[in-house]
C-alpha positions as CSV (number, residue, x, y, z in Angstrom):
1,M,-5.6,10.6,16.1
2,L,-4.0,9.4,12.9
3,P,-5.5,10.4,9.6
4,P,-7.3,7.5,7.9
5,I,-4.5,7.1,5.3
6,L,-2.0,6.2,8.1
7,A,-4.4,4.4,10.5
8,H,-4.5,0.9,8.9
9,L,-0.9,-0.1,8.3
10,R,0.2,-3.6,9.0
11,I,2.6,-2.2,11.6
12,P,3.0,1.4,12.6
13,V,6.0,2.1,10.4
14,V,6.9,4.6,7.6
15,A,10.0,3.8,5.6
16,S,12.1,7.0,5.4
17,P,13.2,8.3,2.0
18,M,16.9,7.7,1.5
19,F,19.0,9.7,-0.9
20,I,19.9,7.6,-4.0
21,V,19.0,4.4,-2.2
22,S,15.1,4.7,-2.3
23,G,13.5,4.1,-5.6
24,P,10.4,2.4,-7.1
25,E,11.6,-1.2,-6.4
26,L,12.0,-0.5,-2.7
27,V,8.9,1.6,-2.3
28,I,6.7,-1.0,-4.0
29,A,8.1,-3.8,-1.9
30,Q,7.6,-1.8,1.3
31,C,4.0,-0.8,0.4
32,K,3.0,-4.4,-0.6
33,A,4.4,-5.6,2.7
34,G,2.1,-3.2,4.6
35,I,4.2,-0.1,5.6
36,V,4.5,3.3,3.9
37,G,7.3,3.3,1.4
38,S,8.9,6.6,0.4
39,F,11.5,8.1,-1.9
40,P,13.0,11.6,-2.4
41,A,11.8,13.3,-5.5
42,L,15.4,14.2,-6.3
43,N,16.3,10.6,-6.7
44,A,14.4,10.5,-10.0
45,R,17.1,12.1,-12.2
46,E,16.6,12.1,-15.9
47,K,19.2,13.1,-18.5
48,D,19.0,16.4,-20.3
49,G,16.2,16.4,-22.9
50,E,14.4,13.4,-21.4
51,P,10.9,13.6,-19.9
52,P,10.8,13.9,-16.1
53,L,11.7,10.5,-14.5
54,L,9.6,11.4,-11.5
55,D,6.5,11.3,-13.7
56,A,7.4,7.8,-14.8
57,W,8.2,6.6,-11.3
58,L,4.9,7.8,-9.9
59,T,3.0,6.1,-12.7
60,R,4.8,2.8,-12.2
61,I,4.3,2.8,-8.4
62,A,0.6,3.6,-8.7
63,E,0.0,1.0,-11.4
64,E,1.9,-1.8,-9.5
65,L,0.2,-1.1,-6.2
66,D,-3.2,-1.0,-8.0
67,R,-2.5,-4.4,-9.5
68,H,-1.5,-5.7,-6.1
69,N,-4.7,-4.4,-4.5
70,Q,-6.9,-5.9,-7.2
71,A,-5.2,-9.3,-6.7
72,N,-5.1,-9.1,-2.9
73,P,-8.3,-7.3,-1.7
74,D,-7.8,-8.8,1.8
75,R,-4.3,-7.3,2.2
76,P,-4.1,-4.0,0.2
77,A,-0.9,-2.2,-0.1
78,A,0.0,0.7,2.2
79,P,0.1,4.2,0.7
80,F,3.4,5.7,-0.6
81,A,5.1,9.0,0.1
82,V,7.4,11.4,-1.8
83,N,9.9,13.5,0.0
84,Q,10.5,17.1,-1.2
85,I,13.7,18.9,-0.2
86,V,12.3,22.4,0.5
87,H,15.6,24.3,0.2
88,R,16.6,27.1,-2.0
89,S,19.3,25.0,-3.7
90,N,16.6,22.6,-5.0
91,A,15.9,24.1,-8.5
92,R,13.4,21.4,-9.3
93,L,11.1,22.0,-6.4
94,E,8.3,23.7,-8.3
95,R,8.3,21.2,-11.1
96,D,8.3,18.3,-8.8
97,I,5.5,19.8,-6.7
98,E,3.4,20.1,-9.9
99,I,4.1,16.4,-10.8
100,C,3.2,15.1,-7.4
101,H,0.1,17.2,-7.3
102,R,-1.0,15.8,-10.7
103,H,-0.4,12.3,-9.6
104,K,-2.3,12.9,-6.3
105,V,0.6,11.7,-4.1
106,P,-1.1,10.6,-0.8
107,V,1.7,11.4,1.6
108,W,4.1,14.3,1.2
109,I,7.3,14.5,3.4
110,T,9.1,17.8,3.5
111,S,12.6,18.5,4.7
112,L,15.0,21.4,5.3
113,G,12.4,24.1,5.3
114,A,8.7,24.5,5.9
115,R,6.8,26.1,3.0
116,P,3.0,26.8,3.2
117,E,2.6,26.5,-0.6
118,V,4.0,22.9,-0.5
119,N,1.5,21.9,2.2
120,A,-1.3,23.6,0.3
121,A,-0.4,21.6,-2.8
122,A,-0.5,18.4,-0.8
123,H,-3.9,19.3,0.6
124,D,-5.3,20.4,-2.7
125,C,-4.8,16.9,-4.2
126,G,-6.1,15.1,-1.2
127,G,-2.8,14.3,0.5
128,I,-1.3,14.9,3.9
129,A,2.0,16.7,4.6
130,L,4.5,15.5,7.2
131,H,7.6,17.7,8.0
132,D,10.8,16.4,9.6
133,V,12.2,18.4,12.5
134,I,15.2,18.1,14.8
135,N,13.9,20.3,17.7
136,D,10.7,21.8,19.1
137,T,11.3,25.3,17.5
138,F,11.2,23.8,14.0
139,A,8.3,21.7,15.0
140,R,6.2,24.7,15.9
141,K,7.1,26.5,12.8
142,A,6.1,23.5,10.6
143,I,2.7,23.3,12.1
144,E,2.2,27.1,11.9
145,K,2.9,26.8,8.2
146,G,0.3,24.1,7.6
147,A,2.0,20.7,8.1
148,D,-0.4,18.0,9.2
149,G,2.1,16.0,11.1
150,L,5.7,15.9,12.3
151,I,8.7,13.5,12.0
152,A,10.9,13.9,15.0
153,V,14.4,13.2,13.9
154,A,16.3,12.3,17.0
155,A,20.0,11.5,17.7
156,G,21.2,8.4,16.0
157,A,19.1,8.7,12.8
158,G,20.7,8.1,9.5
159,G,21.4,10.9,7.1
160,H,20.6,14.4,8.4
161,A,20.1,13.5,12.1
162,G,19.2,15.6,15.1
163,V,21.2,15.6,18.3
164,Q,18.5,15.5,20.9
165,S,17.4,12.4,22.8
166,P,14.2,10.9,21.5
167,F,12.8,11.1,25.0
168,A,13.4,14.9,25.1
169,L,12.3,15.6,21.6
170,V,9.0,13.6,21.7
171,Q,8.2,14.9,25.2
172,E,8.6,18.6,24.2
173,I,6.5,18.1,21.0
174,R,3.7,16.2,22.7
175,A,3.4,18.9,25.3
176,W,1.5,21.0,22.8
177,F,0.9,18.8,19.6
178,D,-1.6,16.0,19.5
179,G,-1.5,15.3,15.8
180,P,0.4,12.7,13.8
181,L,3.9,12.2,15.2
182,L,6.6,9.9,13.8
183,L,9.9,9.2,15.5
184,S,13.2,8.6,13.7
185,G,16.5,7.5,15.2
186,S,18.1,4.1,15.6
187,I,14.8,2.2,15.1
188,A,15.6,-1.2,13.6
189,T,13.5,-3.8,15.5
190,G,9.9,-4.4,16.3
191,R,10.6,-3.8,20.0
192,A,12.0,-0.3,19.1
193,V,8.8,0.4,17.1
194,L,6.7,-0.3,20.2
195,A,9.1,1.7,22.3
196,A,8.5,4.7,20.0
197,Q,4.8,4.4,20.6
198,V,5.1,4.0,24.3
199,M,7.2,7.2,24.3
200,G,4.4,9.1,22.6
201,A,4.9,8.8,18.9
202,D,2.3,7.3,16.6
203,L,4.6,5.7,14.1
204,A,8.2,4.7,13.7
205,Y,10.3,6.1,10.9
206,I,12.8,3.5,9.6
207,G,15.5,3.9,7.0
208,S,19.0,2.4,7.3
209,P,18.0,-1.3,7.7
210,F,16.3,-1.1,4.3
211,I,19.7,-0.3,2.7
212,A,20.5,-4.0,3.3
213,T,17.8,-5.2,0.9
214,P,18.0,-6.4,-2.7
215,E,15.5,-3.8,-3.7
216,A,17.6,-0.9,-2.5
217,N,19.5,1.1,-5.1
218,A,22.8,0.8,-3.3
219,P,26.1,-0.8,-4.2
220,A,26.7,-4.3,-2.9
221,D,29.6,-3.0,-0.8
222,Y,27.3,-0.4,0.9
223,K,24.8,-3.1,1.8
224,Q,27.5,-5.4,3.2
225,M,28.9,-2.4,5.2
226,I,25.5,-2.0,6.8
227,V,25.6,-5.7,7.8
228,D,29.1,-5.5,9.1
229,S,28.8,-2.3,11.1
230,G,27.3,-1.2,14.4
231,A,26.6,2.0,16.3
232,Q,30.3,2.5,17.0
233,D,31.0,2.7,13.3
234,I,28.8,5.8,12.7
235,V,30.4,9.3,12.4
236,N,28.5,12.6,12.7
237,S,29.7,15.4,10.4
238,N,28.5,18.3,8.3
239,L,31.4,18.2,5.9
240,F,29.7,16.5,3.1
241,T,26.4,18.5,2.8
242,G,26.7,21.4,5.1
243,V,24.2,19.8,7.4
244,H,25.2,17.5,10.2
245,G,24.5,13.8,9.3
246,N,25.5,10.3,10.3
247,Y,27.8,8.3,8.0
248,L,29.6,5.0,7.9
249,A,33.2,5.5,9.1
250,A,34.5,2.8,6.7
251,S,33.1,4.7,3.7
252,I,34.8,7.9,4.8
253,R,38.1,6.0,5.1
254,N,37.6,4.5,1.7
255,A,37.3,8.0,0.3
256,G,40.8,8.8,1.7
257,L,39.6,10.8,4.7
258,D,40.2,10.3,8.4
259,P,36.8,10.0,10.2
260,A,38.3,11.3,13.4
261,A,39.7,14.5,11.8
262,L,37.0,15.8,9.5
263,E,36.8,19.5,8.7
264,T,33.7,21.6,9.4
265,A,31.7,22.8,6.4
266,D,29.9,26.1,5.9
267,P,26.2,25.5,6.1
268,S,25.5,28.3,3.6
269,K,27.2,26.2,0.9
270,M,24.9,23.3,1.1
271,D,23.6,22.3,-2.3
272,F,21.0,19.5,-3.0
273,G,21.1,20.0,-6.8
274,A,23.9,17.4,-7.2
275,A,24.9,14.2,-5.6
276,K,28.5,15.2,-5.1
277,A,30.2,13.4,-2.3
278,W,27.0,11.6,-1.2
279,S,27.5,8.9,-3.8
280,K,30.8,7.8,-2.1
281,I,30.2,8.8,1.5
282,W,27.5,6.5,2.8
283,G,24.9,7.5,5.4
284,A,23.5,5.2,8.1
285,G,21.9,5.4,11.5
286,Q,23.1,4.0,14.8
287,G,20.5,1.2,14.8
288,I,22.2,-0.9,12.1
289,G,23.7,-3.3,14.7
290,A,20.3,-5.1,14.4
291,V,20.9,-5.9,10.7
292,H,22.8,-9.2,10.2
293,E,22.2,-10.0,6.6
294,V,20.9,-8.7,3.3
295,T,17.3,-9.7,3.1
296,P,14.3,-8.8,0.9
297,A,12.3,-5.9,2.2
298,A,9.2,-8.0,2.7
299,Q,11.2,-10.5,4.8
300,M,12.6,-7.6,6.9
301,I,9.1,-6.2,7.4
302,D,7.9,-9.7,8.4
303,R,10.6,-9.8,11.1
304,L,9.6,-6.3,12.3
305,A,5.9,-7.4,12.6
306,T,6.8,-10.6,14.5
307,E,9.1,-8.7,16.9
308,Y,6.5,-6.0,17.3
309,A,3.7,-8.5,18.2
310,A,6.1,-10.3,20.7
311,A,7.1,-7.0,22.3
312,K,3.4,-6.1,22.8
313,Q,2.7,-9.4,24.5
314,A,5.8,-9.0,26.7
315,V,4.7,-5.6,27.8
316,Q,1.2,-6.7,28.6
317,A,2.6,-9.5,30.7
318,L,4.5,-7.1,33.0
């Protein structure tokens, strides 16, 4: 059973937090349209000597969603989420946890490490903690360390993707876990959202399509590349971060590299303290073939909702 905070969304979708791309504008638009919007805490980067930008972002998001709810009591905004990179290279983690705890962030998403103290901080301020995993072993560790739910990152997902089929990954997790389960990997249509539920997930986790929105903090060339590309244009490599991820081949070529001849990086060198190559090498999942134009986030969510309802009707008619 889903916790109450996730049980009343317009459609069963959580927008995934995307490095650099996800910010207040996109999160607010997603939440107002009825799905959980999210962003990585590390996206809020202030200059030296300035107050924490994360503090300002959370204040802005909460205030704008509160105004929306007061003006639209019949269709309140969905909750928002903040992603914490729980890795030793994230020097800001403790500071960002304190800020999120103070703002009572409702949904915490953790990546690259399961830490009991982060889950405890989420619970202490009334939130829930979801941890993303790429296999059953990591899933079990996350729940043992206090996560409330899991995000199964399957093959084809944008950014740091897993390599397992969603059928296999969801099947193995559902064999022992009956809590909140989200599925990530090439989900870009309402039909795919329903398919994720039929497979055993509670919610779909969607990122790459939202790059092609006006609200996304991405260069116009990046957005157009999403529109122009398909699954065959995605390359999997660990060169850029030390962790295997999916990237747009065209952006790799634009950086002067051959997508077919990329070197292998040392995972121990990964560092999330700086953007480095990520600002020029653009991530995306294999589902982007369903994206045909740059459209506002609310319009994209309307499309997903329409497709989801039609898919449910079609399945019921079988």
